[in-house]
C-alpha positions as CSV (number, residue, x, y, z in Angstrom):
1,X,-43.8,131.4,-34.6
2,X,-42.4,128.2,-33.3
3,X,-45.3,125.8,-34.4
4,X,-44.9,128.0,-38.2
5,X,-41.1,126.7,-37.7
6,X,-41.7,123.3,-36.8
7,X,-44.2,122.8,-39.5
8,X,-41.8,124.1,-42.1
9,X,-39.0,121.5,-41.2
10,X,-41.7,119.0,-40.7
11,X,-42.6,119.4,-44.3
12,X,-39.1,119.8,-45.6
13,X,-38.5,116.1,-43.8
14,X,-40.9,115.1,-45.6
15,X,-40.1,116.5,-49.2
16,X,-36.6,115.2,-48.3
17,X,-37.9,111.6,-47.9
18,X,-39.7,111.9,-51.2
19,X,-36.3,112.7,-53.0
20,X,-34.6,109.5,-51.1
21,X,-35.0,107.5,-54.1
22,X,-34.7,110.3,-56.6
23,X,-31.5,111.1,-57.8
24,X,-31.4,114.2,-56.0
25,X,-31.0,112.6,-53.1
26,X,-32.7,113.1,-49.0
27,X,-30.2,115.6,-48.3
28,X,-30.1,117.8,-51.8
29,X,-34.2,117.9,-51.3
30,X,-34.3,118.3,-47.2
31,X,-31.8,121.4,-47.6
32,X,-33.8,123.2,-50.7
33,X,-37.0,122.7,-48.7
34,X,-35.3,124.4,-45.7
35,X,-33.9,127.3,-47.2
36,X,-36.7,128.2,-49.7
37,X,-39.7,126.4,-49.4
38,X,-41.2,122.9,-49.1
39,X,-42.8,123.7,-52.5
40,X,-39.6,124.4,-54.4
41,X,-38.0,121.7,-52.8
42,X,-41.0,119.3,-53.7
43,X,-40.3,120.5,-57.6
44,X,-36.7,120.0,-57.2
45,X,-37.8,116.4,-56.2
46,X,-40.1,115.8,-59.2
47,X,-37.6,117.3,-61.6
48,X,-35.1,114.6,-60.4
49,X,-35.2,111.1,-62.1
50,X,-36.1,107.7,-60.2
51,X,-33.4,106.0,-58.9
52,X,-34.8,102.9,-60.5
53,X,-35.0,104.3,-63.9
54,X,-31.7,105.9,-64.2
55,X,-30.0,101.9,-63.5
56,X,-32.6,101.0,-65.9
57,X,-31.5,103.6,-68.7
58,X,-27.8,102.4,-67.2
59,X,-28.5,98.8,-68.3
60,X,-30.0,99.6,-71.4
61,X,-27.0,101.9,-72.8
62,X,-25.2,98.8,-71.7
63,X,-26.8,96.7,-73.8
64,X,-26.9,98.6,-76.7
65,X,-23.3,99.2,-76.6
66,X,-22.5,96.0,-76.2
67,X,-24.7,94.9,-79.4
68,X,-24.2,97.2,-81.2
69,X,-20.4,97.8,-81.1
70,X,-19.3,95.7,-84.2
71,X,-16.9,97.4,-86.6
72,X,-17.3,96.8,-90.0
73,X,-14.9,94.2,-91.3
74,X,-12.0,95.3,-93.1
75,X,-10.8,93.9,-96.4
76,X,-12.5,91.8,-98.9
77,X,-16.3,92.5,-97.4
78,X,-15.1,96.4,-97.5
79,X,-14.0,96.2,-100.9
80,X,-17.3,94.7,-102.2
81,X,-19.7,97.0,-100.0
82,X,-18.1,100.0,-101.6
83,X,-18.4,98.2,-104.8
84,X,-21.9,97.3,-104.9
85,X,-23.0,101.1,-103.0
86,X,-21.0,102.5,-106.7
87,X,-23.6,100.2,-108.8
88,X,-26.5,101.1,-106.6
89,X,-25.7,105.3,-106.7
90,X,-25.0,104.5,-110.4
91,X,-28.5,103.2,-111.0
92,X,-30.3,105.8,-108.5
93,X,-28.7,108.6,-111.1
94,X,-30.0,107.1,-114.0
95,X,-33.6,106.7,-112.4
96,X,-32.7,102.8,-112.6
97,X,-34.0,102.4,-109.4
98,X,-36.7,104.2,-106.7
99,X,-35.2,106.2,-103.7
100,X,-37.0,103.9,-101.7
101,X,-35.3,100.8,-103.6
102,X,-31.9,102.7,-103.0
103,X,-32.7,103.2,-99.5
104,X,-33.5,99.8,-98.6
105,X,-30.8,98.3,-100.6
106,X,-27.9,100.7,-98.9
107,X,-29.7,99.3,-95.4
108,X,-28.8,95.8,-96.0
109,X,-25.6,96.3,-97.8
110,X,-24.6,98.3,-94.4
111,X,-26.0,95.1,-92.4
112,X,-24.4,92.7,-94.0
113,X,-21.1,94.6,-93.5
114,X,-21.6,95.6,-90.1
115,X,-23.0,92.4,-88.6
116,X,-21.6,90.0,-90.8
117,X,-24.8,88.6,-92.2
118,X,-25.5,86.0,-95.2
119,X,-24.4,87.4,-98.0
120,X,-26.0,90.3,-99.6
121,X,-28.1,90.1,-102.9
122,X,-26.5,91.8,-105.4
123,X,-26.9,94.8,-107.5
124,X,-27.1,93.8,-111.3
125,X,-26.5,96.4,-113.7
């Protein structure tokens, strides 16, 4: 019985060590393994995310926020955007442009407004 207890604690410590570089951490993995089973503790370890992956995801999210946080400009460019979108929608309703062309032009106009790209090509009636 003493040998079984020693093996149980040793396996729990091993699972805790595996959980050290995961978000669950050593203590959570060790306690779960000790209370329930080293196999269940191992499942908890593998279900938690690795810390380096989590850090990478945080960096990517921060980079994304920095590069996409530009707000639409107000004033003439915004009015110009809505005017062009109105023309584009009217052409779409009259079946003068294809849905693909409509989506492509809509995205182009949005990019021009949001990111201040060069003046968009305008929709002609």
